[in-house]
VORO-577010 format. One line per field, with one value per atom (N, C-alpha, C): residue number from 1; residue in three letters; atom name; y, x, z. Coordinates in nm, 2 decimals. Atoms other than C-alpha are relative to their C-alpha. Layout:
<sites>
pos	(NUM:...) $
code	(ALA:...) $
site	(CA:...) $
py	(Y:...) $
px	(X:...) $
pz	(Z:...) $
</sites>
This chain:
<sites>
pos	(1:1:1:2:2:2:3:3:3:4:4:4:5:5:5:6:6:6:7:7:7:8:8:8:9:9:9:10:10:10:11:11:11:12:12:12:13:13:13:14:14:14:15:15:15:16:16:16:17:17:17:18:18:18:19:19:19:20:20:20:21:21:21:22:22:22:23:23:23:24:24:24:25:25:25:26:26:26:27:27:27:28:28:28:29:29:29:30:30:30:31:31:31:32:32:32:33:33:33:34:34:34:35:35:35:36:36:36:37:37:37:38:38:38:39:39:39:40:40:40:41:41:41:42:42:42:43:43:43:44:44:44:45:45:45:46:46:46:47:47:47:48:48:48:49:49:49:50:50:50:51:51:51:52:52:52:53:53:53:54:54:54:55:55:55:56:56:56:57:57:57:58:58:58:59:59:59:60:60:60:61:61:61:62:62:62:63:63:63:64:64:64:65:65:65:66:66:66:67:67:67:68:68:68:69:69:69:70:70:70:71:71:71:72:72:72:73:73:73:74:74:74:75:75:75:76:76:76:77:77:77:78:78:78:79:79:79:80:80:80:81:81:81:82:82:82:83:83:83:84:84:84:85:85:85:86:86:86:87:87:87:88:88:88:89:89:89:90:90:90:91:91:91:92:92:92:93:93:93:94:94:94) $
code	(MET:MET:MET:SER:SER:SER:ASP:ASP:ASP:SER:SER:SER:ILE:ILE:ILE:PRO:PRO:PRO:SER:SER:SER:SER:SER:SER:GLU:GLU:GLU:TYR:TYR:TYR:ILE:ILE:ILE:GLN:GLN:GLN:ILE:ILE:ILE:VAL:VAL:VAL:ARG:ARG:ARG:GLU:GLU:GLU:LEU:LEU:LEU:ALA:ALA:ALA:THR:THR:THR:LEU:LEU:LEU:GLY:GLY:GLY:THR:THR:THR:LYS:LYS:LYS:ILE:ILE:ILE:ASP:ASP:ASP:ASN:ASN:ASN:PHE:PHE:PHE:PHE:PHE:PHE:SER:SER:SER:ALA:ALA:ALA:GLN:GLN:GLN:ASN:ASN:ASN:SER:SER:SER:MET:MET:MET:LYS:LYS:LYS:THR:THR:THR:GLU:GLU:GLU:ILE:ILE:ILE:ASP:ASP:ASP:GLY:GLY:GLY:LEU:LEU:LEU:LYS:LYS:LYS:LYS:LYS:LYS:ASP:ASP:ASP:ILE:ILE:ILE:SER:SER:SER:ALA:ALA:ALA:VAL:VAL:VAL:LYS:LYS:LYS:SER:SER:SER:ASP:ASP:ASP:VAL:VAL:VAL:THR:THR:THR:GLU:GLU:GLU:ILE:ILE:ILE:LYS:LYS:LYS:THR:THR:THR:GLN:GLN:GLN:ARG:ARG:ARG:ARG:ARG:ARG:ILE:ILE:ILE:THR:THR:THR:MET:MET:MET:SER:SER:SER:ASN:ASN:ASN:LEU:LEU:LEU:ALA:ALA:ALA:LEU:LEU:LEU:LEU:LEU:LEU:THR:THR:THR:VAL:VAL:VAL:PRO:PRO:PRO:ALA:ALA:ALA:GLY:GLY:GLY:GLY:GLY:GLY:ILE:ILE:ILE:ALA:ALA:ALA:TRP:TRP:TRP:LEU:LEU:LEU:ALA:ALA:ALA:GLY:GLY:GLY:GLN:GLN:GLN:ILE:ILE:ILE:ALA:ALA:ALA:GLU:GLU:GLU:PRO:PRO:PRO:LEU:LEU:LEU:LEU:LEU:LEU:LYS:LYS:LYS:LYS:LYS:LYS:ILE:ILE:ILE:LEU:LEU:LEU:GLY:GLY:GLY:VAL:VAL:VAL) $
site	(N:CA:C:N:CA:C:N:CA:C:N:CA:C:N:CA:C:N:CA:C:N:CA:C:N:CA:C:N:CA:C:N:CA:C:N:CA:C:N:CA:C:N:CA:C:N:CA:C:N:CA:C:N:CA:C:N:CA:C:N:CA:C:N:CA:C:N:CA:C:N:CA:C:N:CA:C:N:CA:C:N:CA:C:N:CA:C:N:CA:C:N:CA:C:N:CA:C:N:CA:C:N:CA:C:N:CA:C:N:CA:C:N:CA:C:N:CA:C:N:CA:C:N:CA:C:N:CA:C:N:CA:C:N:CA:C:N:CA:C:N:CA:C:N:CA:C:N:CA:C:N:CA:C:N:CA:C:N:CA:C:N:CA:C:N:CA:C:N:CA:C:N:CA:C:N:CA:C:N:CA:C:N:CA:C:N:CA:C:N:CA:C:N:CA:C:N:CA:C:N:CA:C:N:CA:C:N:CA:C:N:CA:C:N:CA:C:N:CA:C:N:CA:C:N:CA:C:N:CA:C:N:CA:C:N:CA:C:N:CA:C:N:CA:C:N:CA:C:N:CA:C:N:CA:C:N:CA:C:N:CA:C:N:CA:C:N:CA:C:N:CA:C:N:CA:C:N:CA:C:N:CA:C:N:CA:C:N:CA:C:N:CA:C:N:CA:C:N:CA:C:N:CA:C:N:CA:C:N:CA:C:N:CA:C:N:CA:C:N:CA:C:N:CA:C:N:CA:C) $
py	(0.13:24.11:-0.07:0.08:23.91:-0.16:0.14:23.55:-0.08:0.07:23.47:-0.06:0.08:23.20:0.03:0.00:23.26:-0.12:0.11:23.04:-0.10:0.09:22.91:-0.10:0.10:22.77:-0.10:0.11:22.60:-0.10:0.10:22.44:-0.10:0.08:22.32:-0.09:0.08:22.19:-0.12:0.11:22.00:-0.11:0.09:21.85:-0.09:0.07:21.75:-0.10:0.09:21.59:-0.11:0.12:21.39:-0.08:0.07:21.28:-0.10:0.07:21.17:-0.11:0.10:21.00:-0.13:0.11:20.80:-0.09:0.07:20.70:-0.08:0.07:20.58:-0.12:0.12:20.38:-0.11:0.10:20.22:-0.09:0.06:20.14:-0.12:0.09:19.96:-0.11:0.12:19.78:-0.10:0.09:19.65:-0.09:0.08:19.54:-0.10:0.12:19.34:-0.10:0.10:19.19:-0.08:0.07:19.09:-0.10:0.10:18.94:-0.11:0.12:18.73:-0.09:0.10:18.60:-0.08:0.08:18.53:-0.10:0.12:18.34:-0.11:0.12:18.13:-0.08:0.07:18.06:-0.09:0.07:17.96:-0.14:0.11:17.71:-0.09:0.10:17.57:-0.05:0.05:17.54:-0.11:0.10:17.35:-0.12:0.12:17.13:-0.08:0.07:17.06:-0.07:0.06:16.99:-0.14:0.13:16.73:-0.11:0.09:16.57:-0.05:0.05:16.54:-0.08:0.08:16.40:-0.14:0.11:16.14:-0.07:0.06:16.07:-0.07:0.04:16.03:-0.13:0.13:15.78:-0.12:0.12:15.57:-0.03:0.04:15.58:-0.09:0.07:15.45:-0.14:0.13:15.18:-0.09:0.06:15.09:-0.07:0.05:15.07:-0.12:0.11:14.86:-0.13:0.11:14.62:-0.07:0.05:14.60:-0.08:0.05:14.52:-0.15:0.13:14.24:-0.11:0.09:14.10:-0.03:0.04:14.11:-0.12:0.10:13.88:-0.15:0.13:13.59:-0.03:0.01:13.67:-0.05:0.02:13.64:-0.18:0.14:13.30:-0.10:0.07:13.17:-0.02:0.01:13.26:-0.09:0.09:13.09:-0.15:0.13:12.78:-0.04:0.04:12.79:-0.02:0.03:12.82:-0.14:0.13:12.51:-0.11:0.12:12.30:0.01:0.00:12.43:-0.04:0.01:12.42:-0.17:0.13:12.03:-0.05:0.04:11.99:0.04:-0.04:12.21:-0.07:0.05:12.04:-0.15:0.13:11.69:0.01:-0.02:11.82:0.04:-0.05:11.99:-0.09:0.09:11.73:0.05:-0.07:11.96:-0.08) $
px	(0.03:1.89:-0.03:0.06:1.68:0.03:-0.03:1.79:-0.12:0.12:1.45:-0.07:0.09:1.24:-0.14:0.13:0.87:-0.05:0.07:0.66:-0.06:0.06:0.47:0.09:-0.10:0.79:0.06:-0.03:0.88:-0.11:0.10:0.55:0.00:-0.03:0.60:0.11:-0.12:0.95:-0.04:0.03:0.80:-0.08:0.08:0.53:0.07:-0.08:0.77:0.07:-0.08:0.99:-0.07:0.09:0.70:-0.03:0.04:0.60:0.14:-0.12:0.97:0.03:-0.02:0.98:-0.09:0.10:0.66:0.06:-0.05:0.81:0.11:-0.12:1.12:-0.05:0.06:0.92:-0.06:0.06:0.71:0.11:-0.12:1.04:0.05:-0.07:1.20:-0.11:0.11:0.86:-0.01:0.00:0.85:0.13:-0.12:1.22:0.00:0.01:1.16:-0.12:0.10:0.85:0.07:-0.05:1.05:0.11:-0.12:1.34:-0.07:0.08:1.09:-0.05:0.05:0.95:0.12:-0.13:1.30:0.04:-0.04:1.39:-0.09:0.10:1.08:0.03:-0.04:1.18:0.14:-0.14:1.53:-0.04:0.03:1.38:-0.08:0.07:1.14:0.10:-0.10:1.44:0.08:-0.07:1.63:-0.08:0.10:1.34:0.00:0.00:1.33:0.13:-0.13:1.70:0.01:0.01:1.66:-0.08:0.08:1.38:0.05:-0.05:1.56:0.12:-0.10:1.86:-0.06:0.06:1.62:-0.04:0.05:1.47:0.11:-0.11:1.80:0.06:-0.06:1.91:-0.09:0.11:1.59:0.02:0.00:1.62:0.14:-0.14:2.00:-0.04:0.01:1.88:-0.10:0.08:1.60:0.07:-0.09:1.84:0.08:-0.09:2.08:-0.08:0.09:1.79:-0.05:0.06:1.66:0.13:-0.11:2.01:0.03:-0.01:2.04:-0.10:0.10:1.70:0.03:-0.03:1.82:0.08:-0.09:2.09:-0.07:0.07:1.88:-0.10:0.12:1.59:0.07:-0.06:1.84:0.05:-0.03:1.97:-0.13:0.12:1.62:-0.05:0.04:1.53:0.07:-0.10:1.84:-0.04:0.03:1.75:-0.13:0.13:1.40:0.00:-0.04:1.52:0.06:-0.07:1.74:-0.09:0.09:1.46:-0.11:0.10:1.19:0.05:-0.04:1.39:0.00:0.00:1.43:-0.15:0.13:1.07:-0.08:0.08:0.93:0.06:-0.05:1.16:-0.05:0.06:1.02:-0.15:0.15:0.66:-0.03:0.03:0.68:0.07:-0.07:0.90:0.10:-0.10:1.17:0.13) $
pz	(0.03:8.69:0.12:-0.12:8.91:-0.03:0.00:9.00:0.05:-0.07:9.15:-0.12:0.09:8.98:0.04:-0.03:8.97:0.08:-0.08:9.19:-0.10:0.11:8.89:-0.07:0.05:8.74:0.10:-0.11:9.08:0.00:0.00:9.07:-0.14:0.13:8.71:0.02:-0.01:8.79:0.10:-0.10:9.09:-0.06:0.06:8.89:-0.11:0.08:8.62:0.07:-0.08:8.88:0.05:-0.05:9.03:-0.12:0.11:8.68:-0.03:0.04:8.61:0.11:-0.11:8.95:-0.02:0.03:8.87:-0.12:0.13:8.53:0.04:-0.04:8.70:0.09:-0.09:8.97:-0.09:0.08:8.69:-0.08:0.08:8.49:0.08:-0.08:8.80:0.05:-0.04:8.88:-0.12:0.12:8.51:0.00:0.01:8.54:0.10:-0.10:8.86:-0.05:0.04:8.71:-0.12:0.09:8.40:0.06:-0.07:8.63:0.05:-0.06:8.81:-0.12:0.13:8.47:-0.04:0.05:8.35:0.09:-0.10:8.67:-0.01:0.02:8.61:-0.11:0.13:8.25:0.03:-0.03:8.37:0.07:-0.05:8.60:-0.09:0.10:8.34:-0.10:0.09:8.09:0.07:-0.09:8.38:0.00:0.00:8.40:-0.13:0.13:8.04:-0.04:0.00:8.03:0.05:-0.10:8.31:-0.08:0.06:8.12:-0.14:0.13:7.79:0.03:-0.05:7.96:0.04:-0.02:8.11:-0.11:0.11:7.78:-0.09:0.09:7.61:0.07:-0.09:7.90:-0.04:0.03:7.85:-0.15:0.13:7.48:-0.03:0.00:7.51:0.05:-0.06:7.74:-0.08:0.09:7.51:-0.13:0.12:7.21:0.03:-0.05:7.41:0.00:-0.02:7.51:-0.13:0.13:7.15:-0.07:0.07:7.01:0.08:-0.07:7.28:-0.04:0.04:7.16:-0.14:0.15:6.80:-0.02:0.02:6.83:0.02:-0.01:6.98:-0.09:0.11:6.74:-0.14:0.14:6.44:0.01:-0.01:6.58:0.00:-0.01:6.65:-0.15:0.14:6.28:-0.09:0.10:6.13:0.04:-0.05:6.35:-0.07:0.05:6.23:-0.14:0.14:5.88:-0.03:0.02:5.92:0.02:-0.03:6.06:-0.13:0.11:5.81:-0.14:0.15:5.50:-0.03:0.05:5.50:0.00:-0.02:5.62:-0.14:0.13:5.33:-0.13:0.11:5.08:-0.01:-0.01:5.21:-0.05:0.03:5.19:-0.14:0.13:4.86:-0.11:0.08:4.71:-0.09:0.08:4.59:0.03) $
</sites>
């Protein structure tokens, strides 16, 4: 029984190993590319979170300012009603 492998089989094994090596290299290259893209997406998400926080802060400030304006506006409307009601009654004769 001969343990020697024919040279054509050696050549075939070497070719298949080279093909397998190329596939592994391509896989790792794709993995690195995806990692780079994912890292970029993480940065974009962080920027969006920061923007959302800023928008929420500005909205809170705006709502607070609007509430502060509503109180005097209600008082002014009440005062205008107190002044206008007697005048209207006098003009309309009611």
